[in-house]
C-alpha positions in Angstrom: -8.6 -1.0 -19.1 -9.6 2.3 -17.5 -9.4 3.3 -13.8 -12.0 6.1 -13.6 -13.4 5.2 -10.2 -10.0 5.5 -8.5 -8.6 8.7 -6.9 -5.2 9.9 -8.2 -3.3 8.4 -5.2 -5.1 5.1 -5.6 -4.1 5.0 -9.3 -0.4 5.4 -8.2 -0.8 2.7 -5.6 -2.2 0.3 -8.2 0.9 0.9 -10.4 3.2 0.5 -7.5 1.6 -2.7 -6.4 1.8 -4.1 -9.9 5.5 -3.3 -10.1 6.3 -4.6 -6.7 4.7 -7.9 -7.6 7.2 -8.3 -10.5 9.9 -8.0 -7.7 8.3 -10.8 -5.7 6.5 -8.5 -3.2 2.9 -8.9 -2.1 1.1 -5.6 -1.3 -1.9 -4.5 0.7 -3.3 -1.1 0.0 -4.6 1.4 2.7 -3.1 -0.6 5.6 -3.4 0.5 9.2 -0.2 -0.4 11.1 -1.3 1.3 14.2 -4.1 3.5 15.4 -4.1 6.9 13.7 -1.8 5.7 10.8 -2.8 4.5 7.3 -0.2 3.8 4.7 -1.1 3.7 1.1 0.9 0.6 0.3 2.6 -1.9 2.5 4.5 -4.7 0.8 6.0 -8.0 2.0 9.1 -9.0 0.1 10.4 -12.5 -0.8 12.9 -12.4 2.1 10.4 -11.1 4.6 11.3 -7.4 4.1 8.6 -4.8 4.7 8.3 -1.7 2.5 5.9 1.2 2.9 5.0 3.4 0.0 3.2 6.7 0.3 1.5 7.9 -2.9 1.4 11.6 -3.5 -0.5 13.0 -6.5 0.4 16.7 -6.2 2.3 19.3 -4.2 -0.7 20.0 -1.9 -1.1 16.3 -1.1 2.5 16.1 0.0 2.5 19.3 1.9 -0.6 18.2 3.8 1.1 15.0 5.0 2.5 15.5 8.5 2.4 11.8 9.6 4.9 10.2 7.2 7.8 10.1 9.6 5.6 8.0 11.9 5.5 5.3 9.2 9.3 4.8 9.3 9.1 2.6 12.4 6.8 0.2 10.6 9.1 -0.8 7.6 12.5 -1.7 6.5 12.4 0.8 3.6 10.2 3.8 3.0 9.3 5.2 -0.4 7.3 8.0 -2.0 5.5 7.2 -5.2 4.7 10.1 -7.5 3.7 10.7 -11.1 5.9 12.2 -13.8 4.5 15.8 -13.2 5.2 15.8 -9.4 8.0 18.2 -8.3 10.4 15.6 -7.0 12.8 18.1 -5.4 10.2 18.5 -2.6 10.8 14.9 -1.4 13.5 14.2 1.2 16.6 12.6 -0.4 16.9 10.2 2.5 13.7 8.4 1.4 13.0 6.1 -1.5 11.4 7.4 -4.7 9.1 5.6 -7.1 7.8 7.0 -10.4 4.4 5.5 -11.0 1.2 5.6 -13.1 -1.9 3.4 -12.9 -0.3 0.5 -14.7 3.3 0.2 -13.6 6.1 1.9 -11.7 9.9 2.3 -11.6 12.1 2.6 -8.5 14.2 5.7 -9.0 15.9 5.7 -5.6 16.1 3.1 -2.8 15.8 4.7 0.6 18.1 3.6 3.4 17.4 0.2 4.9 16.5 0.3 8.6 15.8 -3.3 9.7 12.8 -3.9 12.0 13.2 -5.7 15.2 12.1 -9.4 14.9 9.1 -9.0 17.2 7.8 -6.0 15.3 8.4 -7.7 11.9 6.4 -10.7 13.0 3.5 -8.6 14.3 3.3 -6.5 11.1 3.6 -9.6 8.9 0.8 -11.3 10.8 -1.4 -8.1 10.6 -0.8 -7.8 6.9 -1.7 -11.5 6.3 -4.9 -11.2 8.4 -5.9 -7.9 6.7 -5.4 -9.4 3.3 -7.3 -12.6 4.2 -10.2 -10.7 5.7 -10.5 -8.5 2.7 -10.5 -11.5 0.3 -13.2 -13.2 2.4 -15.4 -10.1 2.3 -15.0 -9.9 -1.5 -15.9 -13.6 -1.8 -18.9 -13.1 0.5 -20.5 -10.6 -1.8 -21.5 -13.1 -4.5 -22.7 -15.5 -1.8 -24.9 -12.8 -0.2 -26.5 -12.1 -3.6 -27.2 -15.9 -4.1 -28.7 -16.2 -0.6 -30.8 -13.1 -0.9 -32.0 -14.2 -4.3 -33.2 -17.5 -2.9 -35.1 -15.7 -0.1 -32.8 -17.1 2.6 -31.4 -15.2 5.5 -27.7 -14.5 5.2 -27.1 -16.0 8.6 -28.5 -19.4 7.6 
């Protein structure tokens, strides 16, 4: 299966999400925890833990990211995901590191755990659940819209 329509960072996010699923995590891609922030992957673990993963496809992509420290307050662990050609020595050692491709990933280093406060954990978990639910509904609505328009009906009926 090819992934030609995905950007390099999206291909990494795909592999990361697939790997995290094998660890019991459920992921949402391109998630907005707060206004002005957008994380590449947020994942809810089997014990309620919240991980954020930023996918960097090249040196310029990493060097242009000035917001990443703002993501730390939205997760229990923070990771970078990169491919095999990425210069890993650029990445801060106090963060997690994942080696990824479009099909899978491997956690090379766990970043330090910084437990979220209970109220923030609940708020993020609910926002992740609502975001995932809304996205699924929109995907499910697409075939219904085609059926309705093909029958000459208004989508609001």
